[in-house]
Wavefront OBJ file of the C-alpha trace (Angstrom):
o trace
v -3.105 -4.191 13.642
v -6.892 -3.875 14.506
v -9.293 -1.411 13.052
v -9.900 0.121 16.465
v -6.233 1.012 17.049
v -5.907 2.437 13.515
v -9.093 4.427 13.992
v -7.826 5.782 17.367
v -4.548 6.790 15.804
v -6.447 8.755 13.120
v -8.657 10.420 15.717
v -5.685 11.451 17.906
v -3.184 12.592 15.323
v -5.379 13.391 12.169
v -2.916 11.165 10.313
v -3.254 7.677 9.022
v -0.989 5.036 10.466
v 2.470 4.650 9.112
v 2.572 2.375 6.114
v 6.043 1.771 4.724
v 6.391 3.198 1.160
v 2.846 4.542 1.232
v 1.199 7.945 1.974
v -2.410 7.712 2.854
v -5.152 10.433 2.869
v -8.746 10.726 3.948
v -11.293 11.310 1.168
v -14.978 12.290 1.362
v -15.908 8.685 0.417
v -13.072 6.616 2.012
v -9.318 6.574 1.959
v -6.577 6.434 -0.697
v -2.870 5.590 -0.504
v -0.190 6.343 -2.988
v 3.125 4.447 -3.257
v 5.983 6.620 -2.495
v 8.542 4.513 -4.608
v 8.269 3.734 -8.240
v 7.513 0.297 -9.625
v 9.316 -1.487 -12.392
v 7.476 -2.183 -15.617
v 7.725 -5.935 -14.655
v 6.063 -5.297 -11.236
v 3.217 -3.306 -12.897
v 2.813 -5.872 -15.618
v 2.349 -8.518 -12.871
v -0.298 -6.734 -10.662
v 1.383 -4.283 -8.502
v -0.552 -0.988 -8.047
v 0.576 2.655 -7.483
v -2.693 3.442 -5.790
v -5.194 1.718 -3.484
v -8.635 2.838 -2.268
v -10.489 1.631 0.737
v -13.630 2.406 2.870
v -11.827 2.445 6.158
v -8.331 2.777 7.730
v -8.012 -1.010 8.488
v -8.800 -1.968 4.942
v -6.420 0.557 3.584
v -3.552 -0.680 5.751
v -4.216 -4.308 4.716
v -4.227 -3.338 0.982
v -0.983 -1.393 1.320
v 0.606 -4.216 3.184
v -0.555 -6.759 0.521
v 0.641 -4.613 -2.322
v 4.025 -4.070 -0.583
v 4.490 -7.873 -0.166
v 3.493 -8.531 -3.659
v 5.932 -5.932 -5.123
v 8.699 -7.413 -3.029
v 8.044 -10.934 -4.446
v 7.673 -9.716 -7.937
v 10.893 -7.789 -7.567
v 12.567 -11.093 -6.521
v 11.150 -12.897 -9.444
v 12.376 -10.153 -11.714
v 15.866 -10.502 -10.319
v 15.937 -14.190 -10.808
v 14.919 -14.052 -14.446
v 17.286 -15.189 -17.116
v 18.529 -12.454 -19.321
v 19.232 -13.178 -22.859
l 1 2 3 4 5 6 7 8 9 10 11 12 13 14 15 16 17 18 19 20 21 22 23 24 25 26 27 28 29 30 31 32 33 34 35 36 37 38 39 40 41 42 43 44 45 46 47 48 49 50 51 52 53 54 55 56 57 58 59 60 61 62 63 64 65 66 67 68 69 70 71 72 73 74 75 76 77 78 79 80 81 82 83 84
């Protein structure tokens, strides 16, 4: 998704583009998104974030997408771990 289409969406609706499992908001100095679903301790320990901040909508969308993909892969790793 390009920055232009994201910006146009924000200008038309006043809302950030839909991001699965994230709720975004405009701040005075940029944008912030919070994860709507919780993370396991294992996901947090391995780099997953509950919140991301960005300077523009395109950057925010990319950060949310990257964090979503990371949390999915970490959850998969967690599910394959050997349990004592």
